[in-house]
C-alpha positions as a Python dict, from the first residue, in 0.01 Angstrom:
ca = {
    (1, 'M'): (0, 0, 0),
    (2, 'K'): (-69, 16, -374),
    (3, 'A'): (262, 193, -441),
    (4, 'L'): (444, -68, -231),
    (5, 'L'): (286, -349, -433),
    (6, 'I'): (378, -187, -767),
    (7, 'T'): (736, -130, -646),
    (8, 'F'): (749, -491, -531),
    (9, 'L'): (636, -626, -870),
    (10, 'I'): (884, -406, -1059),
    (11, 'G'): (1161, -517, -822),
    (12, 'V'): (1071, -884, -871),
    (13, 'F'): (1073, -840, -1249),
    (14, 'F'): (1415, -672, -1255),
    (15, 'F'): (1557, -920, -1004),
    (16, 'G'): (1444, -1203, -1232),
    (17, 'V'): (1585, -1037, -1544),
    (18, 'L'): (1923, -964, -1382),
    (19, 'T'): (1975, -1306, -1222),
    (20, 'G'): (1805, -1525, -1485),
    (21, 'I'): (1621, -1726, -1217),
    (22, 'P'): (1286, -1881, -1325),
    (23, 'V'): (973, -1679, -1243),
    (24, 'G'): (848, -1911, -966),
    (25, 'S'): (1170, -1877, -770),
    (26, 'V'): (1171, -1501, -819),
    (27, 'L'): (818, -1476, -681),
    (28, 'L'): (918, -1687, -380),
    (29, 'Y'): (1220, -1465, -311),
    (30, 'G'): (1008, -1156, -372),
    (31, 'I'): (744, -1266, -121),
    (32, 'L'): (1014, -1342, 137),
    (33, 'L'): (1167, -999, 73),
    (34, 'L'): (827, -830, 109),
    (35, 'I'): (765, -1007, 442),
    (36, 'A'): (1112, -900, 562),
    (37, 'V'): (1044, -536, 464),
    (38, 'I'): (705, -534, 643),
    (39, 'V'): (857, -685, 960),
    (40, 'F'): (1147, -437, 950),
    (41, 'K'): (911, -139, 904),
    (42, 'G'): (696, -262, 1193),
    (43, 'M'): (998, -290, 1421),
    (44, 'L'): (1125, 52, 1315),
    (45, 'F'): (782, 213, 1372),
    (46, 'K'): (748, 56, 1721),
    (47, 'N'): (1095, 180, 1809),
    (48, 'M'): (1010, 533, 1691),
    (49, 'V'): (687, 539, 1894),
    (50, 'K'): (872, 412, 2201),
    (51, 'K'): (1143, 678, 2166),
    (52, 'D'): (880, 949, 2121),
    (53, 'A'): (702, 834, 2438),
    (54, 'E'): (1031, 838, 2631),
    (55, 'F'): (1105, 1186, 2496),
    (56, 'D'): (760, 1314, 2598),
    (57, 'S'): (782, 1168, 2947),
    (58, 'R'): (1108, 1358, 3007),
    (59, 'Y'): (953, 1698, 2939),
    (60, 'S'): (663, 1887, 3088),
    (61, 'K'): (309, 1901, 2955),
    (62, 'H'): (365, 2269, 2872),
    (63, 'Y'): (656, 2187, 2641),
    (64, 'R'): (462, 1906, 2474),
    (65, 'K'): (176, 2144, 2396),
    (66, 'Y'): (407, 2378, 2201),
    (67, 'R'): (593, 2089, 2040),
    (68, 'N'): (267, 1953, 1897),
    (69, 'K'): (182, 2297, 1759),
    (70, 'F'): (508, 2315, 1562),
    (71, 'D'): (487, 1953, 1443),
    (72, 'R'): (171, 2020, 1241),
}
């Protein structure tokens, strides 16, 4: 989370420097962008978990046991 925040602040700074928009507007756009990224990551993660569950349900318990061993 800390790395995400630092990246966000650096991104906001460079976005402001490149576009020349006042700092308040840049922060507003930055916050909107951060919210969009969090929502997108959440959707992506849910989709991945759902696909994994579908994948597991297609195969036997025996296969899953070995798959988990190799995933570590």
